[in-house]
N, C-alpha and C positions, 0 to 999 in steps of 0.2 A: 468630512469628506466631502467629494464631490456628486456621489449618489444616497438618494436618502434611502433610509429605512424602507417605505414605504414600494417604492419603485425597486428598488433590492427584489425586496420577495416576489414583488409580481414577477420578475425577469425570471428572476430563479422558478418561480410556482410553473409561468409558460415552457423554461429548457426543463423540465422535472418532467413536464406532462411529456413533452417531445419526448424524450429520453424513454420513458415507460410505455410511452404509445411505438414507438418504432419497433419492435417486436414482432408484437401483434399484428400491424402492417404488411403484413410478409418483407419488410427492409431488410437487403443486405448487401453490403461491401462492394464496393470495385474493388476487383482482385482477391475477390472470397465466391469465387464461383463453384455454382455444384456442380458433380461429376453424375451423368446417367451410366448407369447400368444396365446393360442386357441380361438375359437369363442365361447365365452359366458364365459370366465375366467371371475373372479369377477375382479375389480380394483378399488384400497384404494386410493381416496382422501386424502393428509394430508395439515393439516394449519401448517403457522410458524407464524412468529411474523407479526403485522401493523407496517408498517414503513412512516415516513416522513421527506420530505429534510425539511422543516419547523420547524421542533423541534430537530430530532436527536435523539428523544426518540422514540426504538423500545417500541411494548408493546404485552402482549400475544391475541392472536385470542380472548380468550374465557374472555379476560376483558372485552368485547361490550357484550351486549345479544344477540347474535347467535346463531342458533341453535345446540345443542350438542348433541355427541352419548350419548348410555347408559353410556356407563365407558370410561372417556378420558385415552388414552395412550400416554404417552412420549415415543419420538421417543430418544434411544442413540445416546448421541450428544458428538463428540469428544472439547477436549480443547480448537480447533477455534471457533467452531461453538458456545460454551459456552461465551467466550470470545467478540464476534459480536456481542450473545445477541438473538440467533435463540431458538427458542420453538417450534418443529416440534410433532405437535399432531396427533392424529386422526380426520375424520369429519363424519359429516352423508351422507357424498356426494358419491353413491355406485355407481358405472358404472358397465356393463357387456360388452364385447372387442366385438366390432365390431355390437352392438345391440343398436343403435340410441332409444335414449326417449324423448318424448315430454311433457313440464307442468308437471314435478315431483314435488309434495308437498314434504317441508321436514320437514315444521314445522309452527305452527304460537305461535306470541309473542304479547304482553299485553304489551306495552309502559308503564311504571308507570315514577315517575319523577324524581328518579337518570338515569334510562336506558335513556330519554330521552337527559338530561343534557350529559350522556357521549357520546350518537351516534353524538350532535349537536357538543360539544367538536371537536370529530375528524373527521368532517366533513368541520369544520373551516378551522383543521388545515392541513387538504388535506390529511391523513393518506391513506394508500394502505395498500389492503388485501392480502398476500400472500401463495399462495397453492403451491402444487407439487404432480404431479403424475409419477412414474416410475421414480424418480428424476429429472425431467425434472421441473424448476418453471413454474409457470402459466404468460403468459405475455397477455397483448393486443394489437393486431396487430394497429399500426396505419397511414393512408396514406400517403405518403412522397409526399411533395410539389414539390421540383426538378424534380422527376423523377414517369415518370407517371407507375404503375402496381408496385411501389416497395413501401414496408412496412420498419418502424423501431419498435422495439416493445418495451412498457412500461411494466418494471417489476410490474405485481399484479396491481390489478383494486382499482379504488378510493371505499373508506365506501360508500361515496354518493358526494351530491353538490348541491349549494346555486343557488336559482333563486327566481324568481317574475314572480306570476301570470299574465296574460295579461289584462293590467287596476289596477292592482296593485301596488302600491310603496313598500309594505311591505315584504323583502327578509324573504322565508323562506328556511328550509330545507329536504332537500329528500334522501331517502336512496335508494343502490343500493342494489332492493330485487328479482329480476330475473336476472338469471348467465345465458348467451348461451353459452355452452362450443362446442370448438372444436377439437376431438383428430385425429390426423393425425397420419398414420401408416406404416407400408411397410411391403408388404405380403412376405412372402415365398411361390412363387406357387407347389413348391415337396412338400415342409412336412406343406403347409396350417396352417401356424403360422404366427404370426405377432409383430412387432417389435414397441414399441408407437418414435415416431420421432418429434413432436409437441405435445402443449398443451397450448391453446389459448382461448379466453373466452370475450364475449362481456356483460357488463352489462347493465341493464336496471331499471329504478326505475315505478314499475307498481300497481295501486293499485287494487289489486284483489279481486274479486265478486265471489261469492259461493249461488249456489240454496241451499233452503233447511236448514238444521240442519248440524252446525261443526262437520263432521265425519275423525277427522283427514287426515289420505293420501287417503281415500276413497272419499273424497269432492269433489265432481265435479263445477271447477269454471269455469264462465261464461267469465274472461277475457282471458282465453286460455283453452283450450280443444282437446285433442291429438285424441277425435273422431269424431269432426268436422274439424280437422285441421286447431284449428285457431292457429295463431302464432303470439309470441312478435316480432314484428320488430321494436318500439319504443319504446319512455318515453312518449308518449303524456297524458294520466293520471297518473300523478306522485304519489308516494306514501312519502307522507310529514311525520315527525317525529310528532306524536304529544300526548303529556300524554291524557291516558286512551285510545287511538287506536290501533283498532292487525295492526301489519303486518304478512303478509305468505309469506315467502320463499320458492320459485321455481327455475327448473332448466330444461334446454334441455340439451340433448348431442348429438354430431352428429360425426359420426365419417368417414374420408374422407382419401382415400390411396394415399399412395404421393411416389413417386421416391426417396426421401431423404433415403440414406440408413444409418443405426443404428449409425456407426460410424463416420458420419458425420451432427448430430443432434445438436450439438452444434453451426454449424456453423452460422448461422442465426442468434443467438443470440450474438457471437461475433464478427457477420459481421462487418468490418471496413469501416466506410463510411467517412472516413477521414483520409486513409495511405500518400495524396500525402502531408498534413500537417505533418506528420512523418518524410516522406521522406526529406522535406525542413525543417525540424528542424534536421535531421541529418548531412545535408547538409552545412547548417548553424553553425553547430558544428564544421564539420569539415575545416570549413575556421577558424575557431579560432583555432583549431588545428594547422593546416598547416602554419598560422600566426608563433603561438612561438614556431612550429619547428624550423620555419626559423631560429625565434631570439636564438634561443639554439644552433642550427647548428652552426651562425654566432660566438657566443660565442665561442663554444668547438673548432671551428675548426681554427678561423680568430685568433681569440683575446687573448685564451687561449694557442694556439701552439707557437703564435707570442711571449706571455708572456713568458712558458714556456723556447722555445730555447732561448731568450733575458736573463732569468734568468740562465738559467743552461749554459752561454758561459763567466758572468761574472767572472773575476778573479783579478783585484785588490782589494784591501780592498776601497779604494777610489771608486769605481763603486757599490762596494753592499754597500757604507753606501749612494750614490744617491737614490735608487730602492725606487720605490713607487710602489701604488695600492697593490694587495692582497695578494702579499709577503710579505711585512711587517710586515702583524699580526699574520705570522704564529707561532710565540711564543707566541698566546695569542687565537687563534681559537679554542682551542681543551680544552680550559680552562671550566670548568664544570658551567652552567649559575645559577642563585640565583631560588629558588625552585625548585632546578632540582629536587625531591621526586615528586613534582606534576607532570612535563612534563612526568616522567616514567608511573606515574599511566594512563595518557589520553591517551598517545602512548600504551598504551596495550588495553585498553577499543577499542581505532580507532582501532586494530590490530583485535581485537575479534568483532568488525560491520564488518570488510572488509572480514574476512573469513566467518562470515555468512552470508551476500549478495552474494559472490563470487559461495558458493556451493548452495547457493537455487536457483539464475540466471542460473546456469548450467544445473538444474535439472529443472527448470520451461519449458527452452528455450526446452531440450529436450522431454519433455511433460508428464515429470512424477507430475506435478501438474494440475489436470485438473481441470475445475471450475465445474464438477461432483461430488469431492471428498471436499463438503462446509468444511470451515475450516481447508485445509488442507494446506494453503502458510502461514496460520498462526501458525499453530501447528510446521509446519517442521519449521520455522522463529527462533518459543520461545525454540525448542529442540535441533536445532544448536548453539545459542546464549549459549544455559547451556555450552554442549559441545566446543565448542569456547574458554570456561574461561581458558584449558589450553595452546591458544597461548598469550593469554592477561599475564599470569601470568609469560608463558614464556620470552615475549618480553620486559615486564616492568625491570623484574628482572636483564636482560644481559645489559639495557641501564644503569642500576641504578650499577651495578657491573662497568659499563665504569667508572662512575661518582664516583667509587673511596667508592662505599656505601658499609656497612655492617651489615644492620638491615633487612635483606632482607623480614623478615619475616612482618616486617612494612610494605611494599611494595606493600605485596602481599595480607594484611589486605584494604589497601585501596583500589589498583585494585578491590577486590572481591567486595566492599562495596558501592565504591564515585558513579559512574554511576547508578546501581540498586536501590541506597539506595534514590536518589533524584527521578529517577522515578518512585519509588514504593509509594513515598511520593505523588506525583502528581498524579497516578494514583486513591489512594485511597482515596483522599481529593476529586477527581471528580466521584468516585464509589457512596459516602457518598452522593454526589446531584444527581446522577442517584436514588439512594434508595429512596432517598425523594421525588422522584418524581413517585415511585409506578414503575417504567420500567422495563420490564423483561432484560433490556439492563445493571442493575445490575448482577455484577459479584455474584455469590451465595458465601456464607463461606467457603463451601468444596473445591471450584477451588479456592480462595483466598489461604485455605490451601496449596493447590496440587501447585498452584506457588510458595509460601514460602519455601515449600518442595523440590522443583526444584531446586530454589538459595541455599538455606542451605545445601542441601543433596549431590547437584552432584557441582553447578557450586563452590561456595565457595573451596569444598576441589581439585577438578580438579586448580583452580588459585594457589591455594597453592603448588600442584604438579608442575604446570610448571613451578612456581617461583626457586622451588628447584634445577628442574632439571638445569634450566638458569644461576641460581647460581653457578651451580656446577662446569659450563665449565671456562674454561681460560679467563680471561679478554680479550674483544677489544683492540687492541695495536694501541694508537695514530699513525700516521705516523710523523711526527715531537713532538718532545719535548715541554710540556710548562713553557713558563718562570714564575720563581718563583714572578714576582713583574709584577702587572698586568700593561699594557701600558694605557697610556690616549688617551683617542677617541675625534680627532677633531673634531671642532665644525660643523653640518651637516648641506648641504642645507637642505629650505624649504618642498624640495621632495624627500627628503629622511626623514622624520619624521614618526617617527614607526608608528603614529595611521593614517597617511596620506598612506601610503606605505600598511599598513593592508590592510586598508580599499578597495585602488586599488584591490588589489589581490585579493579580493574576487568575483569581477564583473565577470570575464571571466569565470571562473570553473559554478558561476552560471549561466551566458549568455549560455552554453554550454547545459544546464539540463533543462532550465528553460519553453520551448515549450513540454516536454515530461512531467513536474510536473504540466499542467496543466490537463492532461488527465489522472493523477492519483488523482489527486483533485478531479477530476470529477466523477473519477468510486467509491470513497470515500462517499464523501459530497453528491453526486446527483445519489449515490446506482445504478451506470452501471456499465456495464460487464468492467474488464481489463484484458487482456489475450493477449495482443502483447509484450510479453518478449522477441521474437527476437531484436523489436526495442530497448527495454530496456538495453538488454543487450548492444547493441552496444553502447548506449549512456552514459551507467556505465564505460564500456572502454574509450571513449572519455574523461568522468570525470575525471577517472586516470590521464588519458595524460594532461589533462589541467594543475591539481592540480599539478602536477609534476614539468609542465614546467615552469607555473610563478613562482613557488616558486624558482627554480633553478636562474631565469631571475633575480628577484628581491635581491636575495641570493648573486650573485655575483655582481650585483653596489654596496651595502650594502657592502661588502670585498674592493670591489677597492674604495669606500669611507673611507675605514681604520677602519671600525665600527667594529669591532668582536665578538659580539651577535647575532649570527644568530638564537641560537636554540630554544629559542621562539616565535624567530619574524619568524621563516619558520614556525610553525605549525600553529600559527594565521594567516598568510597569505593567505593563502587555506581554515585555519577554517573560516575567515571571511564571505565564500559566504554562513553560516546558517544565518547572519544576515539577507541577501538579501535573501533567503525564506523563512523568518518570516516576513518581511515585504510585500515579495508577497504576502503571506498567507494573511495578513492582508487586502491588495489590492482585494484578490480573494473573502473575505469573505463580501467587501460591494457593488463588483460590480458583483457577482455572486450569493449568496446565500442569500434566503429570510428567513433568520434566523428572530425572532422577540422576543422569549423568551429569558431571562436572562439566567440563568441554560442551554440552549443549547449555547450561547455564550460561558459562561464560558467553557464548555466543548470542544468546536471548539477550544478555543487559546490553551488549558490545553493542549490539544493532538499534536496539532501544535509547541507547548513549546516543548516535547516532540520529535516530529519528529527533527526540528532544532538543539537539543541539541545533537543527534545523529550523523546527519549530521556535526556539528561541529569536532563529535570525528571521525569521518570518513575522509571526505577532509582533516584533523589538518595533523592527522597522514600518510597519502599518502605524502604532500608536505612536512614532517618533515622527512620522511624515503630518499625524491628524494634530498635534502641538506643535508642531510646526507651524502651517498653513493657520493653526487658530492664533497661536500668539501675534503672528504680523497681521492678521484681522482686525485684531481686538489694538492693536497699537496704530495702525495704520488710523483707526477711526477717532483717536483723539485728539485735540490740538496739543500741542508741546511747546513751549514759551524758550 
């Protein structure tokens, strides 16, 4: 590869430091400007989807019998937000800046059979309510057991809880109907304006009682009273979900001044409590890289240098006839492989992925994909994938021309449709399942149409443009001539069996990334923030180096045993790490997740299948290009008579 492991590591450490230091330095993005609030300015709380780590199926907030505003207004959402299942709407919760409120009535609802069934289902599946204030998600602070005075933050609050009355064996369902909000703000003394830096809640279940007749928001409650300073601090008399019973929704809001500056307000959300594990992961991966680098260096400097010197000093015909090893197959090593068309297609797809991930990570490390821009990461990746179609077409047709192909349009068509087509088919099937569950996670028809438009309107034409440009260029010349009659491959040792060496080759690239993979899976399926792109970029560079080096090492051993069928083998060697990724995802499903529903399990394995397929294309392409450059380098260094 063009970049050495040492240089790659140094570059990544610098970028990681930049990424991790950026928030502390008060850095915020252009276009994500702070809002200044004066005293008594109105604050609008918005509601987002209901989420559950047990079902992985999001639902709209108003799919449950919660209090509604007079008119429900949807917030404009970007492509990434829609694909994530976000549904952001206004709510009846209205605050005034720096004006505490106590025991404010939102509304009263009477629970019917349908409502009781819905609420019990959502409480059973541990659904959480997500809200937003000034673009900050609502969190529940939970005291850490290992550190006194330290908290970690849970996204959203649970719809309710299950429990038993003392002396009873029957399990009941209780709803969280009283919300005690805390809004933290940073105040500018000179201008007397404030900026919101945290939005927290403590939910309670309270069976409210009131005096006299019900008079909407003017009703005087006996369970909590702002006049008598009677505050709710526990759920001692909880509100049970029962058919025919009333539920009164109330809230308190408290404002606290904070030293946290606006630019650093996401730090507590993104606080990395386990950075030691990440550094352990990096050190573990670097050990693998150093081990492989040592092997590659030994092959390159000692073995190859000795081989090339020996081959170049062969003078007599007798000596030339006695040559063994990789030089012996020089007349066959650049013979086009079987199914070379499909190799071109998959190499093109891998290049498209590589370009997309590299650009996305560079932008993420530099802080341009802030978590405050919900859906920004997914939108950026989708658009980059579409535009990288140009590179996919170019690289597949360049390789196709090397294989003496002439039907470049056929290759362009396959490159444009093979991977996206199969992914779209899986995605469409999964989306139909989500539709069947009436979940807000189902992608609407208009968004589906937009995705198809991006694919057919931009990606496909760009693949054809890239293919045309790649095919127009002169073909890459092989360093040695290919014999007309293929050479017979001698019987191979058991450890050089293609299946065995391919499966062995995938272990190290997977080993270099699996610890970081755990955190990525946790952020996706357990709904936690993932914003440690510095570490991720470091791991990505280590993955590139590992894939390249393991492919080169195994390719060299293969050529030394006079087996010249290296084209597909080089791709599959590092690409087989995708198999281990899928097996790890299966292990993660059974050990870390509590998914019980069949549809949710199908969703999980469907999405992980897509991720593994993409990982296969990426790692396979890295391994292929490493061997491609390696074989050209060694065969151009020897004199061939």
